[in-house]
MARGU-341769 format. One line per field, with one value per residue (C-alpha): residue in three letters; z, y, x; chain. Coordinates in steps of 0.02 Angstrom, whole numbers. Example, Ala and Ser with C-alpha at 12.3 -4.5 7.8 and 13.67 -1.06 7.14 Angstrom:
2
type = c(ALA,SER) $
w = c(390,357) $
v = c(-225,-53) $
u = c(615,684) $
mol = c(A,A) $
***
This chain:
345
type = c(UNK,UNK,UNK,UNK,UNK,UNK,UNK,UNK,UNK,UNK,UNK,UNK,UNK,UNK,UNK,UNK,UNK,UNK,UNK,UNK,UNK,UNK,UNK,UNK,UNK,UNK,UNK,UNK,UNK,UNK,UNK,UNK,UNK,UNK,UNK,UNK,UNK,UNK,UNK,UNK,UNK,UNK,UNK,UNK,UNK,UNK,UNK,UNK,UNK,UNK,UNK,UNK,UNK,UNK,UNK,UNK,UNK,UNK,UNK,UNK,UNK,UNK,UNK,UNK,UNK,UNK,UNK,UNK,UNK,UNK,UNK,UNK,UNK,UNK,UNK,UNK,UNK,UNK,UNK,UNK,UNK,UNK,UNK,UNK,UNK,UNK,UNK,UNK,UNK,UNK,UNK,UNK,UNK,UNK,UNK,UNK,UNK,UNK,UNK,UNK,UNK,UNK,UNK,UNK,UNK,UNK,UNK,UNK,UNK,UNK,UNK,UNK,UNK,UNK,UNK,UNK,UNK,UNK,UNK,UNK,UNK,UNK,UNK,UNK,UNK,UNK,UNK,UNK,UNK,UNK,UNK,UNK,UNK,UNK,UNK,UNK,UNK,UNK,UNK,UNK,UNK,UNK,UNK,UNK,UNK,UNK,UNK,UNK,UNK,UNK,UNK,UNK,UNK,UNK,UNK,UNK,UNK,UNK,UNK,UNK,UNK,UNK,UNK,UNK,UNK,UNK,UNK,UNK,UNK,UNK,UNK,UNK,UNK,UNK,UNK,UNK,UNK,UNK,UNK,UNK,UNK,UNK,UNK,UNK,UNK,UNK,UNK,UNK,UNK,UNK,UNK,UNK,UNK,UNK,UNK,UNK,UNK,UNK,UNK,UNK,UNK,UNK,UNK,UNK,UNK,UNK,UNK,UNK,UNK,UNK,UNK,UNK,UNK,UNK,UNK,UNK,UNK,UNK,UNK,UNK,UNK,UNK,UNK,UNK,UNK,UNK,UNK,UNK,UNK,UNK,UNK,UNK,UNK,UNK,UNK,UNK,UNK,UNK,UNK,UNK,UNK,UNK,UNK,UNK,UNK,UNK,UNK,UNK,UNK,UNK,UNK,UNK,UNK,UNK,UNK,UNK,UNK,UNK,UNK,UNK,UNK,UNK,UNK,UNK,UNK,UNK,UNK,UNK,UNK,UNK,UNK,UNK,UNK,UNK,UNK,UNK,UNK,UNK,UNK,UNK,UNK,UNK,UNK,UNK,UNK,UNK,UNK,UNK,UNK,UNK,UNK,UNK,UNK,UNK,UNK,UNK,UNK,UNK,UNK,UNK,UNK,UNK,UNK,UNK,UNK,UNK,UNK,UNK,UNK,UNK,UNK,UNK,UNK,UNK,UNK,UNK,UNK,UNK,UNK,UNK,UNK,UNK,UNK,UNK,UNK,UNK,UNK,UNK,UNK,UNK,UNK,UNK,UNK,UNK,UNK,UNK,UNK,UNK,UNK,UNK,UNK,UNK,UNK,UNK,UNK) $
w = c(3199,3355,3519,3680,3866,3960,4115,4138,4220,4299,4268,4395,4353,4437,4566,4627,4606,4579,4635,4572,4535,4453,4268,4160,4221,4378,4278,4283,4120,4085,4118,3975,3952,3919,3756,3662,3592,3767,3748,3667,3510,3619,3729,3882,4020,4010,4125,4297,4302,4416,4539,4585,4659,4514,4526,4342,4268,4108,4092,3997,3909,3836,3718,3716,3820,3845,3847,3864,3825,3663,3676,3845,3952,3821,3677,3711,3618,3625,3573,3530,3653,3526,3367,3437,3319,3379,3380,3449,3584,3613,3781,3779,3909,3892,3912,3747,3647,3522,3492,3471,3349,3258,3090,3098,3128,2976,2851,2749,2761,2642,2615,2638,2801,2966,3031,3206,3239,3397,3539,3718,3848,4031,4172,4135,3980,3802,3730,3543,3447,3281,3167,3198,3075,3011,3014,2942,2775,2846,2923,2766,2652,2771,2766,2575,2549,2408,2318,2140,2037,2013,2202,2234,2105,2196,2369,2328,2236,2397,2496,2374,2371,2560,2554,2409,2504,2655,2549,2457,2625,2705,2802,2795,2862,2946,2989,2840,2820,2779,2961,2961,2837,2894,2813,2827,2788,2821,2639,2636,2483,2565,2647,2762,2847,3028,3117,3093,3267,3219,3064,3028,2994,2874,2891,2711,2553,2621,2672,2732,2888,3000,3117,3056,3124,3059,3026,2958,2814,2746,2768,2613,2559,2605,2783,2810,2718,2812,2868,2967,2826,2801,2676,2585,2691,2542,2441,2589,2601,2416,2444,2582,2459,2344,2483,2519,2337,2315,2473,2420,2249,2290,2469,2544,2573,2432,2559,2707,2823,3004,3032,3029,2959,2812,2785,2776,2657,2539,2552,2513,2355,2309,2211,2209,2097,2019,1973,1789,1839,1872,1728,1644,1711,1890,1874,1800,1946,2077,1992,1984,2173,2230,2145,2243,2200,2287,2154,2022,2114,2067,2184,2274,2163,2005,2067,2046,1860,1825,1684,1799,1878,1711,1642,1644,1745,1692,1792,1649,1685,1842,1853,1997,2038,2191,2282,2267,2443,2424,2568,2520,2600,2646,2686,2776,2959,3108,3202,3185,3059,3067,3255,3280,3359,3275,3171,3246,3148) $
v = c(-119,-228,-139,-240,-207,-257,-193,-198,-349,-314,-455,-537,-494,-542,-646,-497,-469,-303,-298,-143,-106,62,98,119,293,208,101,148,130,-2,36,130,-15,-137,-153,-276,-351,-420,-543,-712,-750,-824,-667,-754,-644,-581,-641,-556,-397,-377,-279,-330,-163,-116,-22,-40,-157,-221,-229,-349,-280,-422,-516,-377,-331,-145,-114,46,218,297,465,540,432,397,305,136,-2,-156,-338,-468,-611,-741,-688,-587,-443,-273,-133,42,75,248,273,394,453,344,497,569,428,427,613,591,446,520,525,339,296,393,351,191,94,145,58,220,272,193,91,47,-137,-150,-45,-111,-14,-4,88,257,230,169,70,95,-20,26,-59,-19,98,96,278,438,525,681,581,476,627,700,540,533,722,705,565,506,538,355,328,495,450,291,368,532,444,352,514,602,451,458,644,623,486,601,748,639,589,760,764,905,880,1035,1029,914,880,744,692,640,500,342,182,26,-95,-111,-93,79,49,77,238,277,431,399,474,548,620,804,818,929,833,941,965,970,1025,1188,1166,1344,1351,1498,1424,1457,1345,1225,1200,1367,1289,1207,1340,1416,1600,1626,1569,1702,1844,1988,1986,1864,1782,1596,1487,1323,1180,1064,1193,1225,1037,1034,1175,1069,924,1039,1081,896,851,993,941,759,801,951,913,1079,1176,1290,1431,1441,1573,1577,1731,1688,1858,1838,1660,1712,1852,1725,1612,1756,1795,1609,1628,1480,1406,1233,1142,1105,928,889,818,935,834,845,1033,1046,953,1057,1219,1153,1128,1283,1409,1569,1571,1422,1414,1374,1228,1049,952,803,687,776,755,567,589,695,627,625,463,373,433,331,416,381,408,513,646,696,805,701,518,458,432,615,687,869,976,1095,1266,1244,1060,996,1038,921,1033,1223,1257,1079,1082,1255,1223,1343,1493,1642,1732) $
u = c(-5346,-5338,-5382,-5379,-5374,-5217,-5128,-4939,-4860,-4692,-4570,-4454,-4274,-4109,-4202,-4303,-4489,-4573,-4756,-4843,-5024,-4990,-4980,-4825,-4780,-4712,-4590,-4406,-4310,-4179,-3998,-3916,-3797,-3940,-4034,-4139,-3979,-3944,-4087,-4067,-4170,-4307,-4308,-4239,-4172,-3993,-3856,-3858,-3754,-3604,-3708,-3885,-3932,-4043,-4206,-4247,-4375,-4451,-4639,-4747,-4902,-5004,-4888,-4758,-4607,-4577,-4389,-4289,-4363,-4306,-4397,-4437,-4549,-4681,-4594,-4514,-4428,-4537,-4528,-4659,-4636,-4693,-4604,-4458,-4504,-4445,-4573,-4598,-4728,-4801,-4885,-5031,-5154,-5309,-5420,-5360,-5284,-5428,-5403,-5215,-5240,-5390,-5301,-5261,-5443,-5506,-5367,-5360,-5197,-5058,-4891,-4794,-4878,-4833,-4979,-5035,-4998,-5102,-5174,-5182,-5279,-5228,-5317,-5239,-5131,-5151,-5004,-4993,-4876,-4794,-4669,-4486,-4399,-4220,-4166,-4238,-4217,-4135,-3994,-3977,-3960,-3831,-3729,-3736,-3713,-3841,-3930,-3912,-4067,-4111,-4116,-4202,-4335,-4381,-4383,-4467,-4608,-4648,-4642,-4758,-4873,-4895,-4933,-5056,-5148,-5165,-5225,-5351,-5425,-5435,-5272,-5145,-4968,-4896,-4711,-4679,-4492,-4366,-4350,-4534,-4498,-4410,-4351,-4459,-4318,-4133,-4081,-4165,-4271,-4442,-4500,-4645,-4716,-4671,-4820,-4993,-5009,-4983,-5092,-5242,-5402,-5502,-5690,-5747,-5657,-5586,-5404,-5375,-5268,-5230,-5101,-4925,-4789,-4660,-4476,-4411,-4313,-4472,-4607,-4689,-4689,-4871,-4834,-4699,-4783,-4861,-5041,-5143,-5240,-5258,-5166,-5193,-5129,-5110,-5013,-4898,-4866,-4820,-4695,-4617,-4607,-4509,-4387,-4366,-4334,-4210,-4117,-4111,-4037,-3926,-3871,-3924,-4084,-4142,-4165,-4047,-3979,-3924,-4033,-4220,-4267,-4147,-4206,-4389,-4344,-4264,-4416,-4535,-4437,-4437,-4276,-4159,-4025,-4024,-3863,-3843,-3794,-3977,-4078,-4204,-4351,-4285,-4263,-4438,-4517,-4426,-4481,-4660,-4659,-4564,-4677,-4707,-4892,-4974,-5109,-4977,-4897,-4934,-5046,-4972,-5073,-5009,-4831,-4848,-4886,-4732,-4620,-4469,-4532,-4542,-4376,-4216,-4082,-3904,-3746,-3676,-3806,-3711,-3559,-3494,-3482,-3579,-3414,-3368,-3391,-3344,-3402,-3541,-3543,-3726,-3738,-3892,-3860,-3864,-3984,-3996,-4134,-4202,-4226,-4303,-4471,-4588,-4630,-4719,-4851) $
mol = c(A,A,A,A,A,A,A,A,A,A,A,A,A,A,A,A,A,A,A,A,A,A,A,A,A,A,A,A,A,A,A,A,A,A,A,A,A,A,A,A,A,A,A,A,A,A,A,A,A,A,A,A,A,A,A,A,A,A,A,A,A,A,A,A,A,A,A,A,A,A,A,A,A,A,A,A,A,A,A,A,A,A,A,A,A,A,A,A,A,A,A,A,A,A,A,A,A,A,A,A,A,A,A,A,A,A,A,A,A,A,A,A,A,A,A,A,A,A,A,A,A,A,A,A,A,A,A,A,A,A,A,A,A,A,A,A,A,A,A,A,A,A,A,A,A,A,A,A,A,A,A,A,A,A,A,A,A,A,A,A,A,A,A,A,A,A,A,A,A,A,A,A,A,A,A,A,A,A,A,A,A,A,A,A,A,A,A,A,A,A,A,A,A,A,A,A,A,A,A,A,A,A,A,A,A,A,A,A,A,A,A,A,A,A,A,A,A,A,A,A,A,A,A,A,A,A,A,A,A,A,A,A,A,A,A,A,A,A,A,A,A,A,A,A,A,A,A,A,A,A,A,A,A,A,A,A,A,A,A,A,A,A,A,A,A,A,A,A,A,A,A,A,A,A,A,A,A,A,A,A,A,A,A,A,A,A,A,A,A,A,A,A,A,A,A,A,A,A,A,A,A,A,A,A,A,A,A,A,A,A,A,A,A,A,A,A,A,A,A,A,A,A,A,A,A,A,A,A,A,A,A,A,A,A,A,A,A,A,A,A,A,A,A,A,A) $
***
């Protein structure tokens, strides 16, 4: 992992120069109408706009250009000046960047986990560069309604592989859900876990957690049961894997209700239905993940050995062709359950 020191340089644009000695928090974003597509392949400057009364600027950090913000004032589109490659830059306080990135420093690289490309240190900020993604799994499942088993097999294996690698190395992934996984390539054949910034780093073999929070649709029965006792973080992650797999194959959550109390009651009972159109091995794997008793669930590593991944999935196993787009009464929502911030104990 390459870590270097570099302060922002503010670039002359439209014949005007911006001289600033402060760090990136002083930088105004690009106009909404501008994007990286406005640059030529060699990243030359765009043609002057109709009005030159612009207070916005682009900054250069080392060999990178920081372009428009894509999430608040701390995540930016970026571009490598030499190669033209587009990346994502997360801007963190330098006083705590090592704490925020702790999981990256203690986890070996894995093809299905987003890796840090480079870290550049300014006076008050750390600029952390990641590879660009091509959309998330939640949005993809929504657009497809549901996935065919052959595609789901390939993608879910990569998801489970990332989780197993984290578990093997003492990391637990609270708030695990489809939206956390993004595509590495434009043809959507490669998946990666987008971020490790909100994981639990375990101290020893005990994975008992006491903090209960996460996306309501994905939380496990032991997290919504009464009492203040702890729960196994790894087993809760596996339950979330089961919710993800069910959603990918069926096109809706296994447990869903507009009322949180009713939703949690359904989760506690752990009763769900499986379409007969799924192959027996797919139904077997889902049932092995969505078991009410956490001790009876597969581990993430055991998931990778399930026969479903070695079976041949034929189109005739489905009751519908992939082009059938019937509207399901509980389709994966745009926001609602997915966007609720937390779960109170």
